[in-house]
ROVOLUM-337806 format. One record per residue (C-alpha): residue number from 1; residue in three letters; x, y, z; chain. Coordinates in Angstrom, 3 decimals. Example, Ala and Ser with C-alpha at 12.3 -4.5 7.8 and 13.67 -1.06 7.14 Angstrom:
BEGIN
   n res        x        y        z chain
   1 ala   12.300   -4.500    7.800     A
   2 ser   13.670   -1.060    7.140     A
END
This chain:
BEGIN
   n res        x        y        z chain
   1 unk    7.231  -23.940  -11.494     A
   2 unk    8.539  -21.198  -13.794     A
   3 unk    6.206  -18.624  -12.176     A
   4 unk    7.762  -19.391   -8.842     A
   5 unk   11.164  -18.145   -9.998     A
   6 unk    9.846  -14.937  -11.583     A
   7 unk   10.580  -11.588   -9.924     A
   8 unk   12.419  -13.064   -6.953     A
   9 unk   13.211  -10.447   -4.325     A
  10 unk   15.292  -10.586   -1.180     A
  11 unk   13.882   -9.460    2.186     A
  12 unk   16.159   -6.431    1.883     A
  13 unk   14.707   -5.520   -1.537     A
  14 unk   11.262   -5.591    0.062     A
  15 unk   12.472   -3.386    2.915     A
  16 unk   13.861   -0.804    0.465     A
  17 unk   10.505   -0.792   -1.326     A
  18 unk    8.456   -0.159    1.815     A
  19 unk   10.962    2.366    3.116     A
  20 unk   10.501    4.368   -0.068     A
  21 unk    6.749    3.916   -0.554     A
  22 unk    5.602    3.970    3.108     A
  23 unk    8.407    5.759    5.004     A
  24 unk    6.187    6.877    7.904     A
  25 unk    4.514    3.532    8.520     A
  26 unk    5.406    1.959   11.872     A
  27 unk    7.695   -1.006   11.279     A
  28 unk    8.821   -2.019   14.798     A
  29 unk    7.045   -1.700   18.180     A
  30 unk    8.924   -2.390   21.407     A
  31 unk    7.189   -2.341   24.813     A
  32 unk    8.847   -0.697   27.807     A
  33 unk    6.472   -1.105   30.737     A
  34 unk    3.187    0.568   29.767     A
  35 unk    4.775    2.485   26.880     A
  36 unk    5.491    1.385   23.331     A
  37 unk    8.544    2.686   21.486     A
  38 unk    8.074    2.711   17.696     A
  39 unk   10.301    2.974   14.649     A
  40 unk    9.007    3.736   11.156     A
  41 unk   10.442    2.133    8.048     A
  42 unk   12.400    5.300    7.369     A
  43 unk   13.773    5.509   10.924     A
  44 unk   14.748    1.829   10.857     A
  45 unk   16.561    2.385    7.562     A
  46 unk   18.607    5.222    9.028     A
  47 unk   19.769    3.141   12.015     A
  48 unk   20.499    0.061    9.882     A
  49 unk   22.645    2.062    7.440     A
  50 unk   24.604    3.668   10.274     A
  51 unk   25.269    0.233   11.766     A
  52 unk   26.248   -1.128    8.327     A
  53 unk   28.862    1.630    8.035     A
  54 unk   30.011    0.939   11.597     A
  55 unk   30.621   -2.698   10.693     A
  56 unk   32.741   -1.677    7.715     A
  57 unk   34.578    0.759    9.972     A
  58 unk   35.395   -2.110   12.338     A
  59 unk   37.139   -3.897    9.489     A
  60 unk   34.477   -6.333    8.388     A
  61 unk   34.174   -7.213    4.705     A
  62 unk   31.311   -8.409    2.518     A
  63 unk   30.764  -12.122    2.932     A
  64 unk   31.928  -12.158    6.558     A
  65 unk   29.740  -14.028    9.032     A
  66 unk   28.196  -12.011   11.874     A
  67 unk   26.424  -13.546   14.877     A
  68 unk   23.323  -12.317   16.709     A
  69 unk   22.573  -13.535   20.216     A
  70 unk   19.577  -11.927   21.847     A
  71 unk   15.992  -12.443   22.794     A
  72 unk   13.568  -10.874   20.341     A
  73 unk   13.610   -7.077   20.276     A
  74 unk   13.680   -4.264   17.755     A
  75 unk   17.493   -4.136   17.819     A
  76 unk   17.543   -7.755   16.615     A
  77 unk   15.754   -6.748   13.396     A
  78 unk   17.904   -3.629   12.955     A
  79 unk   21.070   -5.713   13.340     A
  80 unk   19.786   -8.189   10.768     A
  81 unk   18.998   -5.380    8.313     A
  82 unk   22.484   -3.927    8.805     A
  83 unk   24.019   -7.334    8.121     A
  84 unk   22.028   -7.662    4.891     A
  85 unk   22.819   -4.085    3.838     A
  86 unk   26.537   -4.760    4.210     A
  87 unk   26.480   -8.000    2.230     A
  88 unk   27.405  -10.002    5.335     A
  89 unk   25.943  -13.371    6.388     A
  90 unk   23.807  -13.517    9.546     A
  91 unk   24.351  -16.327   12.046     A
  92 unk   21.756  -16.047   14.835     A
  93 unk   22.038  -18.150   17.982     A
  94 unk   19.625  -19.171   20.740     A
  95 unk   19.792  -16.567   23.511     A
  96 unk   19.762  -19.334   26.136     A
  97 unk   23.086  -20.894   25.100     A
  98 unk   25.578  -21.359   27.917     A
  99 unk   29.355  -20.962   27.718     A
 100 unk   30.344  -24.281   26.119     A
 101 unk   27.556  -24.700   23.511     A
 102 unk   27.921  -21.007   22.659     A
 103 unk   31.632  -21.460   22.043     A
 104 unk   30.899  -24.531   19.907     A
 105 unk   28.572  -22.712   17.493     A
 106 unk   30.790  -19.606   17.389     A
 107 unk   33.767  -21.710   16.327     A
 108 unk   31.696  -23.757   13.881     A
 109 unk   30.161  -20.729   12.178     A
 110 unk   33.440  -18.783   11.744     A
 111 unk   31.906  -15.424   12.672     A
 112 unk   34.025  -12.262   12.670     A
 113 unk   31.719  -10.258   14.970     A
 114 unk   28.692  -10.777   17.179     A
 115 unk   25.753   -8.669   18.353     A
 116 unk   24.804   -9.348   21.975     A
 117 unk   21.443   -8.135   23.233     A
 118 unk   18.607   -9.018   25.583     A
 119 unk   19.798  -11.935   27.697     A
 120 unk   18.359  -13.452   30.868     A
 121 unk   21.824  -13.829   32.347     A
 122 unk   25.459  -13.185   31.485     A
 123 unk   27.355  -15.333   33.995     A
 124 unk   30.486  -16.912   32.517     A
 125 unk   29.346  -16.669   28.902     A
 126 unk   32.204  -14.295   28.220     A
 127 unk   34.521  -17.319   28.470     A
 128 unk   32.704  -18.870   25.521     A
 129 unk   33.361  -15.862   23.286     A
 130 unk   36.882  -15.714   21.815     A
 131 unk   38.963  -12.733   22.956     A
 132 unk   39.654  -11.599   19.390     A
 133 unk   35.971  -11.517   18.378     A
 134 unk   34.408   -8.088   17.802     A
 135 unk   31.423   -7.654   20.134     A
 136 unk   28.645   -5.070   19.746     A
 137 unk   26.117   -4.889   22.551     A
 138 unk   22.565   -3.598   22.293     A
 139 unk   21.450   -0.862   24.702     A
 140 unk   20.473   -2.412   28.056     A
 141 unk   16.900   -3.659   28.430     A
 142 unk   15.433   -3.318   31.914     A
 143 unk   15.275   -6.601   33.805     A
 144 unk   17.859   -8.280   31.584     A
 145 unk   21.506   -9.122   32.178     A
 146 unk   24.245   -6.515   32.017     A
 147 unk   26.703   -7.536   29.318     A
 148 unk   30.244   -6.990   30.517     A
 149 unk   32.083   -6.540   27.227     A
 150 unk   31.694   -5.022   23.791     A
 151 unk   31.168   -1.748   21.942     A
 152 unk   27.956    0.140   22.706     A
 153 unk   25.327    0.092   19.934     A
 154 unk   24.373    3.724   20.555     A
 155 unk   28.017    4.806   20.426     A
 156 unk   28.373    3.308   16.933     A
 157 unk   25.083    4.821   15.763     A
 158 unk   26.123    8.285   16.955     A
 159 unk   29.571    8.111   15.350     A
 160 unk   28.442    6.931   11.894     A
 161 unk   26.295    8.362    9.124     A
 162 unk   24.112    6.891    6.368     A
 163 unk   26.495    7.606    3.481     A
 164 unk   27.108    5.025    0.782     A
 165 unk   25.071    3.395   -1.933     A
 166 unk   22.386    0.911   -1.009     A
 167 unk   23.576   -2.634   -1.594     A
 168 unk   21.266   -5.371   -2.896     A
 169 unk   22.483   -8.938   -2.411     A
 170 unk   22.536  -11.312   -5.351     A
 171 unk   19.614  -13.699   -5.140     A
 172 unk   22.068  -16.643   -5.080     A
 173 unk   24.107  -15.195   -2.185     A
 174 unk   24.185  -16.900    1.205     A
 175 unk   21.602  -15.190    3.438     A
 176 unk   21.967  -16.916    6.779     A
 177 unk   23.268  -19.913    8.702     A
 178 unk   20.658  -21.258   11.114     A
 179 unk   21.808  -23.715   13.734     A
 180 unk   19.572  -26.638   14.626     A
 181 unk   18.637  -26.906   18.305     A
 182 unk   20.817  -29.948   18.865     A
 183 unk   18.048  -32.295   20.067     A
 184 unk   19.644  -35.173   18.131     A
 185 unk   23.324  -34.393   18.690     A
 186 unk   25.694  -31.557   17.936     A
 187 unk   23.985  -28.528   16.319     A
 188 unk   24.462  -28.147   12.583     A
 189 unk   24.594  -24.892   10.621     A
 190 unk   21.917  -24.886    7.926     A
 191 unk   22.809  -22.629    4.980     A
 192 unk   19.993  -20.751    3.210     A
 193 unk   20.354  -18.391    0.281     A
 194 unk   18.338  -15.260   -0.477     A
 195 unk   16.736  -17.247   -3.275     A
 196 unk   15.055  -19.476   -0.695     A
 197 unk   13.432  -16.487    1.031     A
 198 unk   12.187  -15.176   -2.312     A
 199 unk   10.773  -18.570   -3.209     A
 200 unk    8.994  -18.912    0.150     A
 201 unk    7.304  -15.530   -0.412     A
 202 unk    6.440  -16.429   -4.018     A
 203 unk    4.800  -19.738   -3.057     A
 204 unk    2.154  -17.748   -1.205     A
 205 unk    2.058  -15.032   -3.869     A
 206 unk    1.328  -17.492   -6.691     A
 207 unk   -0.886  -19.931   -4.784     A
 208 unk   -2.508  -18.088   -1.862     A
 209 unk   -2.277  -21.414   -0.032     A
 210 unk   -2.392  -20.056    3.515     A
 211 unk   -3.855  -16.640    2.696     A
 212 unk   -1.164  -14.360    4.104     A
 213 unk   -1.500  -12.011    1.115     A
 214 unk   -5.205  -11.511    1.813     A
 215 unk   -5.014  -10.304    5.408     A
 216 unk   -6.859   -7.057    6.159     A
 217 unk   -3.809   -5.739    7.992     A
 218 unk   -0.261   -6.947    8.516     A
 219 unk    0.345   -6.771   12.257     A
 220 unk    2.793   -9.423   13.489     A
 221 unk    3.714  -10.404   17.054     A
 222 unk    7.169  -11.816   17.708     A
 223 unk    8.049  -13.835   20.803     A
 224 unk    9.414  -17.227   19.711     A
 225 unk   13.188  -17.187   19.083     A
 226 unk   13.954  -15.236   15.899     A
 227 unk   16.927  -17.490   15.235     A
 228 unk   14.477  -20.381   14.745     A
 229 unk   13.460  -20.868   11.122     A
 230 unk    9.719  -20.775   11.850     A
 231 unk    9.757  -17.352   13.531     A
 232 unk   12.332  -15.976   11.099     A
 233 unk   10.196  -16.859    8.073     A
 234 unk    6.670  -16.540    9.506     A
 235 unk    7.313  -13.186   11.178     A
 236 unk   10.409  -11.355    9.908     A
 237 unk   10.460  -12.449    6.257     A
 238 unk    6.693  -12.290    5.809     A
 239 unk    6.523   -8.881    7.491     A
 240 unk    9.198   -7.516    5.160     A
 241 unk    7.428   -9.066    2.175     A
 242 unk    4.108   -7.455    3.106     A
 243 unk    5.321   -4.164    4.568     A
 244 unk    3.835   -4.982    7.949     A
 245 unk    4.496   -4.113   11.584     A
 246 unk    6.257   -6.304   14.155     A
 247 unk    5.433   -5.941   17.857     A
 248 unk    7.511   -7.659   20.517     A
 249 unk    6.918   -9.084   23.973     A
 250 unk    8.918   -7.389   26.731     A
 251 unk    9.245  -10.463   28.946     A
 252 unk    7.581  -13.717   29.955     A
 253 unk    5.744  -11.856   32.711     A
 254 unk    4.297   -9.244   30.315     A
 255 unk    3.728  -11.628   27.400     A
 256 unk   -0.066  -11.874   27.820     A
 257 unk   -0.422   -8.106   28.328     A
 258 unk    1.742   -7.276   25.284     A
 259 unk   -0.176   -9.731   23.122     A
 260 unk   -3.533   -8.327   24.256     A
 261 unk   -2.356   -4.808   23.428     A
 262 unk   -1.157   -5.899   19.978     A
 263 unk   -4.061   -8.142   18.829     A
 264 unk   -2.074   -9.257   15.739     A
 265 unk   -3.549  -10.401   12.437     A
 266 unk   -1.149  -13.301   12.212     A
 267 unk    0.446  -15.242   15.039     A
 268 unk    2.677  -18.295   15.191     A
 269 unk    3.056  -20.303   18.401     A
 270 unk    4.216  -23.742   19.450     A
 271 unk    1.799  -26.307   20.958     A
 272 unk    2.974  -25.622   24.499     A
 273 unk    1.888  -21.980   24.178     A
 274 unk   -1.543  -23.065   22.906     A
 275 unk   -1.698  -25.507   25.829     A
 276 unk   -0.888  -22.683   28.272     A
 277 unk   -3.740  -20.557   26.846     A
 278 unk   -6.123  -23.511   27.031     A
 279 unk   -5.184  -24.372   30.612     A
 280 unk   -5.337  -20.703   31.581     A
 281 unk   -8.971  -20.539   30.463     A
 282 unk   -9.875  -23.768   32.252     A
 283 unk   -8.279  -22.499   35.467     A
 284 unk  -10.960  -19.801   35.523     A
 285 unk  -13.949  -21.699   34.132     A
 286 unk  -14.552  -25.444   34.041     A
 287 unk  -14.783  -27.227   30.700     A
 288 unk  -18.270  -28.418   31.625     A
 289 unk  -19.522  -24.869   32.266     A
 290 unk  -17.774  -23.553   29.147     A
 291 unk  -19.421  -26.237   27.000     A
 292 unk  -22.834  -25.248   28.365     A
 293 unk  -22.266  -21.524   27.673     A
 294 unk  -21.053  -22.220   24.127     A
 295 unk  -24.348  -23.981   23.378     A
 296 unk  -26.477  -20.949   24.266     A
 297 unk  -27.009  -18.914   21.049     A
 298 unk  -27.196  -15.479   22.711     A
 299 unk  -24.231  -16.101   25.006     A
 300 unk  -21.760  -18.072   22.891     A
 301 unk  -20.570  -15.197   20.686     A
 302 unk  -20.013  -12.972   23.712     A
 303 unk  -18.024  -15.729   25.444     A
 304 unk  -15.955  -16.414   22.323     A
 305 unk  -15.075  -12.762   21.826     A
 306 unk  -14.176  -12.319   25.480     A
 307 unk  -11.863  -15.332   25.430     A
 308 unk  -10.263  -14.435   22.092     A
 309 unk   -9.625  -10.866   23.245     A
 310 unk   -8.018  -12.129   26.450     A
 311 unk   -5.767  -14.449   24.426     A
 312 unk   -4.811  -11.676   21.982     A
 313 unk   -6.613  -13.387   19.094     A
 314 unk   -9.493  -10.947   18.541     A
 315 unk   -8.143   -9.744   15.171     A
 316 unk   -6.223  -12.863   14.229     A
 317 unk   -6.889  -14.027   10.681     A
 318 unk   -4.098  -16.575   10.408     A
 319 unk   -3.210  -18.613   13.500     A
 320 unk   -0.258  -20.927   12.994     A
 321 unk    1.028  -23.776   15.126     A
 322 unk    4.152  -25.842   14.639     A
 323 unk    7.716  -26.787   15.674     A
 324 unk    6.157  -29.840   17.364     A
 325 unk    3.035  -31.813   16.455     A
 326 unk   -0.121  -30.228   17.862     A
 327 unk   -2.316  -32.679   19.824     A
 328 unk   -5.768  -33.375   18.405     A
 329 unk   -7.541  -32.362   21.618     A
 330 unk   -6.040  -28.861   21.371     A
 331 unk   -7.227  -28.403   17.795     A
 332 unk  -10.692  -29.560   18.784     A
 333 unk  -10.823  -27.236   21.807     A
 334 unk   -9.880  -24.156   19.782     A
 335 unk  -12.310  -25.134   17.061     A
 336 unk  -15.121  -24.742   19.617     A
 337 unk  -14.071  -21.091   19.901     A
 338 unk  -14.138  -20.677   16.134     A
 339 unk  -10.336  -20.803   15.903     A
 340 unk   -8.681  -22.931   13.259     A
 341 unk   -5.111  -23.725   14.266     A
 342 unk   -3.224  -23.976   10.980     A
 343 unk   -0.624  -26.625   11.584     A
 344 unk    2.647  -26.132    9.707     A
 345 unk    5.100  -28.994    9.385     A
 346 unk    8.662  -28.668    8.196     A
 347 unk   12.196  -28.230    9.431     A
 348 unk   15.134  -25.857    9.339     A
 349 unk   16.560  -27.688    6.322     A
 350 unk   13.547  -26.759    4.143     A
 351 unk   13.433  -23.100    5.200     A
 352 unk   10.417  -23.595    7.437     A
 353 unk    7.168  -25.249    6.429     A
 354 unk    6.596  -27.681    3.582     A
 355 unk    3.204  -29.025    4.726     A
 356 unk    0.319  -26.951    6.114     A
 357 unk   -3.342  -27.295    7.038     A
 358 unk   -5.181  -24.056    6.134     A
 359 unk   -8.316  -25.986    5.139     A
 360 unk  -10.709  -26.166    8.108     A
 361 unk  -11.732  -29.627    6.916     A
 362 unk   -8.231  -31.038    7.307     A
 363 unk   -8.420  -34.312    9.279     A
 364 unk   -7.574  -33.633   12.911     A
 365 unk   -4.829  -36.269   12.968     A
 366 unk   -3.090  -34.693    9.971     A
 367 unk   -0.600  -31.827    9.670     A
 368 unk   -2.032  -30.971    6.251     A
 369 unk   -0.981  -31.252    2.632     A
 370 unk    2.227  -30.343    0.817     A
 371 unk    2.570  -26.687   -0.158     A
 372 unk    2.342  -25.892   -3.880     A
 373 unk    5.580  -26.710   -5.741     A
 374 unk    6.565  -29.122   -2.938     A
 375 unk    6.435  -32.914   -2.639     A
 376 unk    6.100  -35.445    0.160     A
 377 unk    6.574  -39.208    0.027     A
 378 unk    6.965  -42.000    2.563     A
 379 unk    9.887  -44.404    2.508     A
 380 unk    8.198  -47.809    2.032     A
 381 unk   10.586  -49.636    4.371     A
 382 unk   11.260  -47.221    7.227     A
 383 unk    8.054  -45.122    6.906     A
 384 unk   10.268  -42.014    7.120     A
 385 unk    8.826  -38.789    5.688     A
 386 unk   10.829  -37.515    2.703     A
 387 unk   10.537  -33.911    1.477     A
 388 unk   11.346  -32.092   -1.744     A
 389 unk   11.000  -28.332   -2.183     A
 390 unk   12.517  -25.559   -4.322     A
 391 unk   13.804  -23.897   -1.136     A
 392 unk   15.824  -26.756    0.354     A
 393 unk   19.008  -25.765    2.176     A
 394 unk   22.301  -25.356    0.360     A
 395 unk   23.748  -27.775    2.921     A
 396 unk   25.257  -27.850    6.403     A
 397 unk   28.093  -25.355    6.791     A
 398 unk   31.392  -27.241    6.358     A
 399 unk   29.730  -30.601    7.127     A
 400 unk   29.531  -32.314    3.739     A
 401 unk   29.120  -35.834    5.108     A
 402 unk   26.206  -34.892    7.352     A
 403 unk   24.641  -33.061    4.397     A
 404 unk   24.830  -36.259    2.332     A
 405 unk   23.148  -38.215    5.124     A
 406 unk   20.013  -36.060    5.104     A
 407 unk   19.912  -34.715    1.517     A
 408 unk   19.853  -37.479   -1.088     A
 409 unk   18.844  -37.076   -4.738     A
 410 unk   17.070  -33.808   -3.913     A
 411 unk   15.043  -35.363   -1.068     A
 412 unk   15.389  -34.323    2.560     A
 413 unk   15.164  -37.282    4.954     A
 414 unk   13.177  -35.774    7.822     A
 415 unk   13.778  -38.326   10.581     A
 416 unk   10.013  -38.384   11.196     A
 417 unk    7.854  -41.469   10.817     A
 418 unk    4.612  -40.757    8.984     A
 419 unk    1.764  -41.742    6.698     A
 420 unk    0.350  -40.228    3.503     A
 421 unk   -3.284  -40.853    2.494     A
 422 unk   -4.851  -40.842   -0.976     A
 423 unk   -5.812  -37.168   -0.645     A
 424 unk   -2.257  -36.096    0.136     A
 425 unk   -2.822  -35.534    3.845     A
 426 unk    0.278  -36.164    5.945     A
 427 unk    0.129  -37.766    9.369     A
 428 unk    3.194  -37.660   11.623     A
 429 unk    3.481  -40.591   14.000     A
 430 unk    6.716  -39.562   15.699     A
 431 unk   10.462  -39.418   15.305     A
 432 unk   12.064  -42.537   13.856     A
 433 unk   14.608  -42.423   16.699     A
 434 unk   11.974  -41.847   19.424     A
 435 unk   11.076  -45.539   19.501     A
 436 unk   12.667  -47.531   22.327     A
 437 unk   13.053  -51.228   23.050     A
 438 unk   11.731  -52.648   26.331     A
 439 unk   13.278  -55.570   28.197     A
 440 unk   10.874  -57.812   26.273     A
 441 unk   12.690  -56.950   23.040     A
 442 unk    9.694  -55.073   21.621     A
 443 unk    9.875  -51.578   20.114     A
 444 unk    7.446  -48.993   21.512     A
 445 unk    6.439  -45.823   19.620     A
 446 unk    5.634  -43.311   22.399     A
 447 unk    4.145  -40.380   20.500     A
 448 unk    0.579  -41.650   19.835     A
 449 unk    0.211  -42.785   23.454     A
 450 unk    1.512  -39.452   24.737     A
 451 unk   -1.081  -37.606   22.714     A
 452 unk   -3.913  -39.608   24.286     A
 453 unk   -2.722  -38.985   27.849     A
 454 unk   -1.922  -35.324   27.116     A
 455 unk   -5.602  -34.699   26.328     A
 456 unk   -6.121  -34.715   30.108     A
 457 unk   -6.296  -31.044   31.134     A
 458 unk   -4.313  -31.813   34.300     A
 459 unk   -1.237  -32.937   32.344     A
 460 unk    0.991  -30.189   30.981     A
 461 unk    3.924  -32.235   29.662     A
 462 unk    4.523  -35.927   29.165     A
 463 unk    7.325  -38.236   28.114     A
 464 unk    6.808  -41.994   27.776     A
 465 unk   10.013  -43.964   28.165     A
 466 unk   11.094  -47.439   29.213     A
 467 unk   14.263  -48.518   27.476     A
 468 unk   15.407  -51.772   29.054     A
 469 unk   12.537  -52.249   31.522     A
 470 unk    9.573  -54.639   31.069     A
 471 unk    6.862  -52.019   30.363     A
 472 unk    6.770  -48.332   29.385     A
 473 unk    6.402  -45.634   32.031     A
 474 unk    4.806  -42.186   31.638     A
 475 unk    6.719  -39.277   33.181     A
 476 unk    4.427  -36.296   33.732     A
 477 unk    4.521  -32.596   34.622     A
 478 unk    1.188  -31.443   36.056     A
 479 unk   -0.630  -28.279   34.977     A
 480 unk   -0.983  -25.346   37.378     A
 481 unk   -4.679  -25.897   38.039     A
 482 unk   -3.975  -29.210   39.813     A
 483 unk   -2.818  -27.232   42.854     A
 484 unk   -6.510  -26.744   43.687     A
 485 unk   -7.362  -30.456   43.472     A
 486 unk   -7.462  -33.128   46.145     A
 487 unk   -4.488  -35.464   45.649     A
 488 unk   -6.606  -38.648   45.858     A
 489 unk   -9.045  -37.292   43.286     A
 490 unk   -6.179  -36.387   40.963     A
 491 unk   -4.627  -39.848   41.343     A
 492 unk   -7.965  -41.451   40.499     A
 493 unk   -8.376  -39.203   37.453     A
 494 unk   -4.912  -40.088   36.106     A
 495 unk   -5.339  -43.795   36.845     A
 496 unk   -8.654  -43.810   35.003     A
 497 unk   -7.049  -42.207   31.958     A
 498 unk   -4.241  -44.747   32.057     A
 499 unk   -6.638  -47.686   32.212     A
 500 unk   -8.632  -46.278   29.299     A
 501 unk   -5.497  -45.952   27.171     A
 502 unk   -4.143  -49.393   28.066     A
 503 unk   -7.352  -51.112   26.921     A
 504 unk   -6.452  -50.265   23.326     A
 505 unk   -2.756  -51.188   23.480     A
 506 unk   -0.902  -54.415   22.803     A
 507 unk    0.364  -56.167   25.919     A
 508 unk    3.976  -55.030   25.421     A
 509 unk    2.855  -51.390   24.977     A
 510 unk    0.744  -51.090   28.127     A
 511 unk    2.009  -48.363   30.445     A
 512 unk    2.608  -49.683   33.937     A
 513 unk    2.921  -46.433   35.859     A
 514 unk    2.435  -42.674   35.729     A
 515 unk    5.212  -40.794   37.518     A
 516 unk    4.492  -37.216   38.611     A
 517 unk    7.927  -35.624   38.616     A
 518 unk    9.123  -33.074   41.177     A
 519 unk   11.037  -30.995   38.665     A
 520 unk    9.314  -28.921   35.999     A
 521 unk   10.844  -29.482   32.587     A
 522 unk   12.163  -26.214   31.252     A
 523 unk   14.838  -24.957   28.940     A
 524 unk   16.866  -23.888   31.986     A
 525 unk   16.898  -27.447   33.357     A
 526 unk   18.006  -28.725   29.949     A
 527 unk   14.895  -30.869   29.510     A
 528 unk   13.191  -28.656   26.891     A
 529 unk   14.546  -27.169   23.683     A
 530 unk   14.275  -23.383   23.139     A
 531 unk   11.137  -24.106   21.077     A
 532 unk    9.645  -26.016   24.043     A
 533 unk    9.976  -29.543   22.700     A
 534 unk   10.975  -32.239   25.188     A
 535 unk   14.543  -33.528   25.039     A
 536 unk   13.861  -37.264   25.302     A
 537 unk   17.487  -38.236   25.748     A
 538 unk   18.016  -35.738   28.568     A
 539 unk   14.787  -36.779   30.301     A
 540 unk   15.749  -40.449   30.086     A
 541 unk   19.205  -39.712   31.497     A
 542 unk   17.614  -37.763   34.357     A
 543 unk   15.282  -40.575   35.476     A
 544 unk   16.724  -43.833   34.084     A
 545 unk   18.165  -45.021   37.412     A
 546 unk   14.674  -44.973   38.979     A
 547 unk   12.607  -46.477   36.140     A
 548 unk   12.834  -50.165   37.124     A
 549 unk   12.001  -49.455   40.781     A
 550 unk    8.983  -47.407   39.712     A
 551 unk    7.848  -50.160   37.357     A
 552 unk    8.064  -52.767   40.107     A
 553 unk    5.950  -50.606   42.428     A
 554 unk    2.321  -51.760   42.438     A
 555 unk    0.820  -48.260   42.355     A
 556 unk   -0.504  -46.863   39.087     A
 557 unk    0.334  -43.256   40.010     A
 558 unk    3.510  -42.350   41.896     A
 559 unk    4.606  -38.916   43.082     A
 560 unk    8.375  -38.562   42.845     A
END
């Protein structure tokens, strides 16, 4: 453990090092149509220092909290560097927040200023931002909302210089406050110190557990929200630690193109993204034909390379998946292409991942083993997964009681139900609170059943619910390729999968009906989190009035 605490450096210390030793290396790449705008380490340092001085000029003082609300872009990273250089505390928010939840986190986090950037819409968000709050807006990005208030970024850059000594935060200083997504109630501000970032980097440095330090090149691709702990650590912090390059996606529409043009060495994505890639391939070639081609020695390597290039994975050495549990069928499908999806399991409160599966022989139903210097145990009564790590949060910002609920005797109570085998492999069964009681008084754990049904390529998203009705019901969003199928054939396919699943379930668990919903579940509809996890409570509220009627219907598959 002592090695872990040796030579701890902040992300800013690493930036200063690369700025000095590799000033002309490209640090940030931002796409604008067919063109890529780039900034070197030296150029990024100049802009960050000018913005640091601008913040001081606006009356901010070291220790003040500063918000960032924007989709990922190069200005996001520059703003974060400026915040660190000034000794401020960053408080990034989800770019999708509407007026009321935005106001809630602004008030909770006690920020003195906020950076506003790439946003899909502006609307009435201005009403959620206090009148006395200093607002700095990024230069406009084509196709994004026009922000109606604030000081122009470029104006501040032009009117400030780089004067002043470089500041290095104390390793014990507060680095950031990361708000949870609010899937289980009001969002909480998780406090992490610079020490935690240094420890995360040193775990890999002293153990080479995942192999980030051994990559041939350090090209990163950033598209998941940078305010989420996984993207912040996996992309921003690791890039700064390694002196790498971060490329961004311009929009959802150009995502595939931007990724293909980048071909990163390391990529982190959530299961829904991996599902989209998988379904995209199968929309062009059937699984049966693909299986045949992958068995032909001369052809299989050509097919693999073609598919990996199209998915932007041609040069990928480390391919991470997380934020939600990755279904077994997805891992198996990618394995056929020679891709090992390294599952990472953790939470905001432990500064990202605490369990990972870099070993290709990791059991498919496991999320891996505890990282070096970390511990996992299972509560014998509740089966809840408990975590201990050197980089656990300092606590929830100004919420001492909620901190005590989750952090007890150095252990984080995850809220996940799981198992731990003799070899230290962790299996996550589902959230403790995801279980629901049917009218028969029996508790149903939906997650394992959802994984079985989700292996059907025609199902994109699924939520099994049934609180208060006799049997569970499966609510389903169909994948895009079903538009080409005959409705009767699709119904038969889904019914067959349901019957196969029910054979292995206890009587009270058997799913009575599959409901194909009209509405797609998205973040905009409030049924997905920003990291594309389903909001069970919101989905139940949306359909609860219809559940009993659907259950009483004699059909196995019903179209809403």
